[in-house]
N, CA, C and O atoms as a Tinker XYZ file with bonds, in Angstrom:
   312  protein
     1  N      2.569000    3.326000    3.688000    73     2
     2  CA     1.283000    3.209000    4.213000    64     1     3
     3  C      0.003000    2.668000    3.406000    63     2     4     5
     4  O     -0.283000    2.996000    2.255000    81     3
     5  N     -0.667000    1.837000    4.170000    73     3     6
     6  CA    -1.754000    1.508000    3.014000    64     5     7
     7  C     -3.169000    2.426000    2.945000    63     6     8     9
     8  O     -3.500000    3.164000    3.874000    81     7
     9  N     -3.873000    2.287000    1.835000    73     7    10
    10  CA    -4.912000    3.125000    1.664000    64     9    11
    11  C     -5.945000    2.914000    2.641000    63    10    12    13
    12  O     -6.675000    3.783000    3.117000    81    11
    13  N     -5.944000    1.400000    2.960000    73    11    14
    14  CA    -6.885000    0.602000    3.546000    64    13    15
    15  C     -7.180000    1.159000    4.925000    63    14    16    17
    16  O     -6.217000    1.644000    5.520000    81    15
    17  N     -8.247000    1.164000    5.466000    73    15    18
    18  CA    -8.609000    1.877000    6.640000    64    17    19
    19  C     -8.785000    1.010000    7.899000    63    18    20    21
    20  O     -9.513000    0.021000    7.818000    81    19
    21  N     -8.103000    1.344000    9.184000    73    19    22
    22  CA    -8.101000    0.325000    9.881000    64    21    23
    23  C     -9.362000   -0.244000   10.445000    63    22    24    25
    24  O    -10.401000    0.401000   10.582000    81    23
    25  N     -9.177000   -1.612000   10.789000    73    23    26
    26  CA   -10.217000   -2.327000   11.102000    64    25    27
    27  C    -10.257000   -2.713000   12.657000    63    26    28    29
    28  O    -11.256000   -3.234000   13.154000    81    27
    29  N     -9.175000   -2.441000   13.342000    73    27    30
    30  CA    -9.099000   -2.784000   14.553000    64    29    31
    31  C     -8.533000   -1.645000   15.488000    63    30    32    33
    32  O     -7.805000   -0.785000   14.992000    81    31
    33  N     -8.808000   -1.622000   16.649000    73    31    34
    34  CA    -8.121000   -0.866000   17.812000    64    33    35
    35  C     -7.446000   -1.527000   18.836000    63    34    36    37
    36  O     -7.819000   -2.665000   19.119000    81    35
    37  N     -6.525000   -1.021000   19.439000    73    35    38
    38  CA    -5.619000   -1.609000   20.462000    64    37    39
    39  C     -6.443000   -1.235000   21.658000    63    38    40    41
    40  O     -7.194000   -0.261000   21.719000    81    39
    41  N     -6.229000   -2.087000   22.571000    73    39    42
    42  CA    -6.937000   -1.624000   24.086000    64    41    43
    43  C     -5.711000   -1.737000   24.850000    63    42    44    45
    44  O     -5.040000   -2.721000   24.538000    81    43
    45  N     -5.191000   -0.936000   25.847000    73    43    46
    46  CA    -4.163000   -1.370000   26.684000    64    45    47
    47  C     -4.708000   -0.782000   27.986000    63    46    48    49
    48  O     -4.995000    0.396000   28.201000    81    47
    49  N     -4.794000   -1.835000   28.819000    73    47    50
    50  CA    -5.230000   -1.515000   30.472000    64    49    51
    51  C     -3.931000   -1.298000   31.303000    63    50    52    53
    52  O     -3.315000   -2.234000   31.812000    81    51
    53  N     -3.619000   -0.190000   31.388000    73    51    54
    54  CA    -2.508000    0.195000   31.949000    64    53    55
    55  C     -2.572000   -0.402000   33.584000    63    54    56    57
    56  O     -1.545000   -0.737000   34.175000    81    55
    57  N     -3.544000   -0.455000   34.023000    73    55    58
    58  CA    -3.476000   -0.876000   35.477000    64    57    59
    59  C     -3.161000   -2.313000   35.627000    63    58    60    61
    60  O     -3.064000   -2.732000   36.780000    81    59
    61  N     -2.943000   -3.339000   34.397000    73    59    62
    62  CA    -2.847000   -4.612000   34.333000    64    61    63
    63  C     -1.215000   -4.827000   34.070000    63    62    64    65
    64  O     -0.554000   -5.782000   34.477000    81    63
    65  N     -0.691000   -3.597000   33.218000    73    63    66
    66  CA     0.651000   -3.539000   32.676000    64    65    67
    67  C      1.696000   -3.770000   33.796000    63    66    68    69
    68  O      1.671000   -3.054000   34.797000    81    67
    69  N      2.580000   -4.720000   33.654000    73    67    70
    70  CA     3.763000   -4.829000   34.713000    64    69    71
    71  C      5.022000   -4.462000   34.071000    63    70    72    73
    72  O      6.084000   -4.857000   34.553000    81    71
    73  N      4.992000   -3.820000   33.141000    73    71    74
    74  CA     6.085000   -3.255000   32.670000    64    73    75
    75  C      7.378000   -4.468000   31.888000    63    74    76    77
    76  O      8.587000   -4.267000   31.777000    81    75
    77  N      6.818000   -5.332000   31.580000    73    75    78
    78  CA     8.052000   -6.335000   31.031000    64    77    79
    79  C      8.157000   -5.776000   29.462000    63    78    80    81
    80  O      8.922000   -6.481000   28.805000    81    79
    81  N      7.613000   -4.757000   28.761000    73    79    82
    82  CA     7.875000   -4.448000   27.773000    64    81    83
    83  C      8.192000   -5.299000   26.368000    63    82    84    85
    84  O      8.737000   -4.920000   25.330000    81    83
    85  N      7.746000   -6.343000   26.669000    73    83    86
    86  CA     7.622000   -7.197000   25.273000    64    85    87
    87  C      6.546000   -6.673000   24.120000    63    86    88    89
    88  O      6.954000   -6.741000   22.961000    81    87
    89  N      5.633000   -6.319000   24.268000    73    87    90
    90  CA     4.843000   -5.672000   23.441000    64    89    91
    91  C      5.511000   -4.719000   22.599000    63    90    92    93
    92  O      5.369000   -4.712000   21.376000    81    91
    93  N      6.335000   -3.807000   23.319000    73    91    94
    94  CA     7.044000   -2.583000   22.430000    64    93    95
    95  C      8.227000   -3.136000   21.903000    63    94    96    97
    96  O      8.814000   -2.497000   21.030000    81    95
    97  N      8.802000   -4.514000   22.389000    73    95    98
    98  CA     9.867000   -5.146000   21.559000    64    97    99
    99  C      9.504000   -5.868000   20.365000    63    98   100   101
   100  O     10.228000   -6.220000   19.434000    81    99
   101  N      8.129000   -6.052000   20.559000    73    99   102
   102  CA     7.672000   -6.928000   19.161000    64   101   103
   103  C      7.148000   -5.949000   18.326000    63   102   104   105
   104  O      7.489000   -6.118000   17.155000    81   103
   105  N      6.368000   -4.890000   18.541000    73   103   106
   106  CA     5.703000   -4.125000   17.874000    64   105   107
   107  C      5.824000   -2.829000   18.050000    63   106   108   109
   108  O      4.760000   -2.212000   18.106000    81   107
   109  N      7.071000   -2.061000   18.184000    73   107   110
   110  CA     7.214000   -0.877000   18.511000    64   109   111
   111  C      6.660000    0.593000   17.705000    63   110   112   113
   112  O      6.887000    1.710000   18.168000    81   111
   113  N      6.075000    0.405000   16.719000    73   111   114
   114  CA     5.211000    1.133000   15.858000    64   113   115
   115  C      3.926000    1.278000   16.700000    63   114   116   117
   116  O      3.326000    2.346000   16.571000    81   115
   117  N      3.506000    0.516000   17.398000    73   115   118
   118  CA     2.097000    0.579000   18.047000    64   117   119
   119  C      2.174000    0.701000   19.461000    63   118   120   121
   120  O      1.425000    1.506000   20.013000    81   119
   121  N      3.083000   -0.077000   20.225000    73   119   122
   122  CA     3.287000   -0.207000   21.688000    64   121   123
   123  C      4.521000    0.733000   21.908000    63   122   124   125
   124  O      5.579000    0.666000   21.282000    81   123
   125  N      4.218000    1.597000   22.876000    73   123   126
   126  CA     5.200000    2.730000   23.363000    64   125   127
   127  C      5.491000    2.535000   24.831000    63   126   128   129
   128  O      4.461000    2.151000   25.386000    81   127
   129  N      6.419000    2.643000   25.603000    73   127   130
   130  CA     6.662000    2.540000   27.060000    64   129   131
   131  C      7.006000    3.983000   27.502000    63   130   132   133
   132  O      7.862000    4.655000   26.927000    81   131
   133  N      6.378000    4.360000   28.426000    73   131   134
   134  CA     6.515000    5.679000   29.372000    64   133   135
   135  C      7.838000    5.697000   30.128000    63   134   136   137
   136  O      8.598000    4.749000   29.934000    81   135
   137  N      8.225000    6.726000   31.020000    73   135   138
   138  CA     9.010000    6.795000   31.808000    64   137   139
   139  C      9.282000    5.611000   32.960000    63   138   140   141
   140  O     10.420000    5.337000   33.344000    81   139
   141  N      8.120000    4.972000   33.438000    73   139   142
   142  CA     8.064000    3.913000   34.257000    64   141   143
   143  C      7.865000    2.534000   33.546000    63   142   144   145
   144  O      7.620000    1.485000   34.142000    81   143
   145  N      7.998000    2.670000   32.246000    73   143   146
   146  CA     8.141000    1.258000   31.658000    64   145   147
   147  C      6.753000    0.657000   31.324000    63   146   148   149
   148  O      6.575000   -0.484000   30.899000    81   147
   149  N      5.707000    1.663000   31.598000    73   147   150
   150  CA     4.402000    0.956000   31.303000    64   149   151
   151  C      4.012000    1.488000   29.833000    63   150   152   153
   152  O      4.398000    2.523000   29.290000    81   151
   153  N      3.176000    0.539000   29.357000    73   151   154
   154  CA     2.504000    0.497000   27.872000    64   153   155
   155  C      1.596000    1.926000   27.658000    63   154   156   157
   156  O      0.822000    2.319000   28.530000    81   155
   157  N      1.797000    2.615000   26.424000    73   155   158
   158  CA     0.969000    3.577000   26.249000    64   157   159
   159  C      0.954000    3.661000   24.667000    63   158   160   161
   160  O      1.932000    3.267000   24.033000    81   159
   161  N     -0.238000    4.211000   23.996000    73   159   162
   162  CA    -0.468000    4.215000   22.578000    64   161   163
   163  C     -0.422000    5.659000   22.043000    63   162   164   165
   164  O     -1.052000    6.501000   22.682000    81   163
   165  N      0.093000    5.951000   21.204000    73   163   166
   166  CA     0.118000    7.299000   20.437000    64   165   167
   167  C     -1.194000    7.334000   19.795000    63   166   168   169
   168  O     -1.863000    8.358000   19.937000    81   167
   169  N     -1.735000    6.198000   18.993000    73   167   170
   170  CA    -2.858000    6.143000   18.475000    64   169   171
   171  C     -3.450000    4.583000   18.741000    63   170   172   173
   172  O     -2.664000    3.638000   18.685000    81   171
   173  N     -4.702000    4.395000   18.999000    73   171   174
   174  CA    -5.228000    2.956000   19.150000    64   173   175
   175  C     -5.374000    2.481000   17.993000    63   174   176   177
   176  O     -5.198000    1.263000   17.977000    81   175
   177  N     -5.685000    3.039000   16.773000    73   175   178
   178  CA    -6.142000    2.495000   15.627000    64   177   179
   179  C     -4.920000    1.541000   15.196000    63   178   180   181
   180  O     -3.821000    1.990000   15.522000    81   179
   181  N     -4.912000    0.387000   14.566000    73   179   182
   182  CA    -4.027000   -0.276000   14.024000    64   181   183
   183  C     -4.082000   -0.193000   12.562000    63   182   184   185
   184  O     -5.167000   -0.560000   12.109000    81   183
   185  N     -3.328000    0.137000   11.807000    73   183   186
   186  CA    -3.257000    0.229000   10.303000    64   185   187
   187  C     -2.895000   -1.381000    9.887000    63   186   188   189
   188  O     -2.140000   -2.203000   10.405000    81   187
   189  N     -3.739000   -1.435000    8.778000    73   187   190
   190  CA    -4.022000   -2.832000    8.474000    64   189   191
   191  C     -2.506000   -3.636000    8.352000    63   190   192   193
   192  O     -2.413000   -4.819000    8.681000    81   191
   193  N     -1.333000   -2.855000    7.843000    73   191   194
   194  CA    -0.192000   -3.451000    7.574000    64   193   195
   195  C      0.628000   -3.831000    8.772000    63   194   196   197
   196  O      1.680000   -4.465000    8.700000    81   195
   197  N      0.044000   -3.377000    9.934000    73   195   198
   198  CA     0.607000   -3.526000   11.234000    64   197   199
   199  C     -0.223000   -4.580000   12.153000    63   198   200   201
   200  O     -0.022000   -4.811000   13.345000    81   199
   201  N     -1.268000   -5.200000   11.249000    73   199   202
   202  CA    -2.412000   -6.033000   12.259000    64   201   203
   203  C     -1.715000   -6.933000   12.823000    63   202   204   205
   204  O     -1.693000   -6.906000   14.053000    81   203
   205  N     -0.888000   -8.065000   12.063000    73   203   206
   206  CA    -0.290000   -9.277000   12.474000    64   205   207
   207  C      0.529000   -8.758000   13.767000    63   206   208   209
   208  O      0.276000   -9.119000   14.917000    81   207
   209  N      1.655000   -7.762000   13.361000    73   207   210
   210  CA     2.612000   -7.410000   14.465000    64   209   211
   211  C      2.099000   -7.078000   15.753000    63   210   212   213
   212  O      2.563000   -7.437000   16.835000    81   211
   213  N      1.043000   -6.319000   15.529000    73   211   214
   214  CA     0.013000   -5.826000   17.033000    64   213   215
   215  C     -0.434000   -6.757000   17.487000    63   214   216   217
   216  O     -0.607000   -6.723000   18.705000    81   215
   217  N     -0.785000   -7.878000   16.819000    73   215   218
   218  CA    -1.402000   -8.794000   17.744000    64   217   219
   219  C     -0.481000   -9.986000   18.485000    63   218   220   221
   220  O     -0.840000  -10.699000   19.422000    81   219
   221  N      0.801000   -9.991000   17.797000    73   219   222
   222  CA     1.931000  -10.747000   18.162000    64   221   223
   223  C      2.273000   -9.905000   19.621000    63   222   224   225
   224  O      2.310000  -10.394000   20.750000    81   223
   225  N      2.434000   -8.944000   19.353000    73   223   226
   226  CA     2.583000   -7.848000   20.283000    64   225   227
   227  C      1.635000   -7.856000   21.851000    63   226   228   229
   228  O      2.105000   -7.732000   22.982000    81   227
   229  N      0.504000   -8.002000   21.547000    73   227   230
   230  CA    -0.610000   -8.141000   22.447000    64   229   231
   231  C     -0.179000   -9.447000   23.083000    63   230   232   233
   232  O      0.133000   -9.560000   24.268000    81   231
   233  N     -0.194000  -10.644000   21.983000    73   231   234
   234  CA     0.209000  -11.917000   22.814000    64   233   235
   235  C      1.192000  -12.044000   23.527000    63   234   236   237
   236  O      1.221000  -12.808000   24.492000    81   235
   237  N      2.185000  -11.282000   23.145000    73   235   238
   238  CA     3.514000  -11.471000   24.099000    64   237   239
   239  C      3.386000  -10.848000   25.431000    63   238   240   241
   240  O      4.324000  -11.022000   26.208000    81   239
   241  N      2.073000   -9.945000   25.930000    73   239   242
   242  CA     1.892000   -9.487000   27.248000    64   241   243
   243  C      1.693000  -10.778000   28.101000    63   242   244   245
   244  O      0.875000  -11.652000   27.815000    81   243
   245  N      2.563000  -10.807000   29.223000    73   243   246
   246  CA     2.397000  -11.859000   30.326000    64   245   247
   247  C      1.210000  -11.613000   31.009000    63   246   248   249
   248  O      0.451000  -12.510000   31.375000    81   247
   249  N      1.002000  -10.265000   31.216000    73   247   250
   250  CA    -0.298000   -9.668000   32.295000    64   249   251
   251  C     -1.316000   -9.738000   31.549000    63   250   252   253
   252  O     -2.356000   -9.474000   32.152000    81   251
   253  N     -1.471000  -10.060000   30.171000    73   251   254
   254  CA    -2.667000   -9.866000   29.369000    64   253   255
   255  C     -3.367000   -8.586000   29.516000    63   254   256   257
   256  O     -4.588000   -8.531000   29.663000    81   255
   257  N     -2.604000   -7.554000   29.477000    73   255   258
   258  CA    -3.074000   -6.361000   29.510000    64   257   259
   259  C     -3.453000   -5.385000   28.137000    63   258   260   261
   260  O     -3.838000   -4.221000   28.036000    81   259
   261  N     -3.177000   -6.351000   27.239000    73   259   262
   262  CA    -3.350000   -5.470000   25.608000    64   261   263
   263  C     -4.213000   -6.689000   25.000000    63   262   264   265
   264  O     -4.093000   -7.843000   25.411000    81   263
   265  N     -5.121000   -6.289000   23.945000    73   263   266
   266  CA    -6.135000   -6.783000   23.215000    64   265   267
   267  C     -6.194000   -6.120000   22.122000    63   266   268   269
   268  O     -5.622000   -5.030000   22.113000    81   267
   269  N     -6.861000   -6.558000   20.954000    73   267   270
   270  CA    -7.415000   -5.944000   19.837000    64   269   271
   271  C     -8.891000   -6.041000   19.707000    63   270   272   273
   272  O     -9.418000   -7.153000   19.691000    81   271
   273  N     -9.583000   -4.971000   19.615000    73   271   274
   274  CA   -11.000000   -4.983000   19.484000    64   273   275
   275  C    -11.260000   -4.400000   17.950000    63   274   276   277
   276  O    -10.617000   -3.524000   17.371000    81   275
   277  N    -12.444000   -5.186000   17.456000    73   275   278
   278  CA   -12.870000   -4.426000   16.035000    64   277   279
   279  C    -13.124000   -2.874000   16.298000    63   278   280   281
   280  O    -13.526000   -2.388000   17.355000    81   279
   281  N    -12.852000   -2.286000   15.281000    73   279   282
   282  CA   -13.341000   -0.841000   15.350000    64   281   283
   283  C    -15.165000   -0.702000   15.078000    63   282   284   285
   284  O    -15.828000   -1.422000   14.332000    81   283
   285  N    -15.521000    0.108000   15.682000    73   283   286
   286  CA   -16.938000    0.425000   15.305000    64   285   287
   287  C    -17.438000    1.540000   14.517000    63   286   288   289
   288  O    -18.001000    2.521000   15.001000    81   287
   289  N    -17.198000    1.340000   13.234000    73   287   290
   290  CA   -17.269000    1.988000   12.200000    64   289   291
   291  C    -18.216000    1.766000   11.166000    63   290   292   293
   292  O    -18.203000    0.586000   10.815000    81   291
   293  N    -19.005000    2.444000   10.569000    73   291   294
   294  CA   -20.087000    2.050000    9.226000    64   293   295
   295  C    -19.330000    1.239000    8.443000    63   294   296   297
   296  O    -19.960000    0.240000    8.096000    81   295
   297  N    -18.150000    1.294000    8.008000    73   295   298
   298  CA   -17.504000    0.489000    6.967000    64   297   299
   299  C    -17.186000   -0.929000    7.359000    63   298   300   301
   300  O    -16.822000   -1.829000    6.603000    81   299
   301  N    -17.421000   -1.000000    8.929000    73   299   302
   302  CA   -17.225000   -2.630000    9.350000    64   301   303
   303  C    -18.620000   -3.161000    9.875000    63   302   304   305
   304  O    -18.634000   -4.183000   10.561000    81   303
   305  N    -19.609000   -2.601000    9.620000    73   303   306
   306  CA   -20.741000   -3.004000   10.078000    64   305   307
   307  C    -21.343000   -4.140000    9.186000    63   306   308   309
   308  O    -21.253000   -3.850000    7.994000    81   307
   309  N    -21.723000   -4.923000    9.341000    73   307   310
   310  CA   -22.124000   -6.075000    8.564000    64   309   311
   311  C    -23.515000   -6.054000    8.035000    63   310   312
   312  O    -23.935000   -6.996000    7.364000    81   311
């Protein structure tokens, strides 16, 4: 694990999730599937070393139910 602080969080709109599971196939460290095949997150913060993989997983979602947003932290303020 990196000592860098997470810069992004994942937003998963479960109401839009269709259960394709592509997100979890691409990035199982971030995206999990419940018993109904819908996405859920153990933690919405994305470790810096998983950022590219998390973006690819979000982009793989045909329902566009997942995206990354910047964390609103003092370290990220301009």
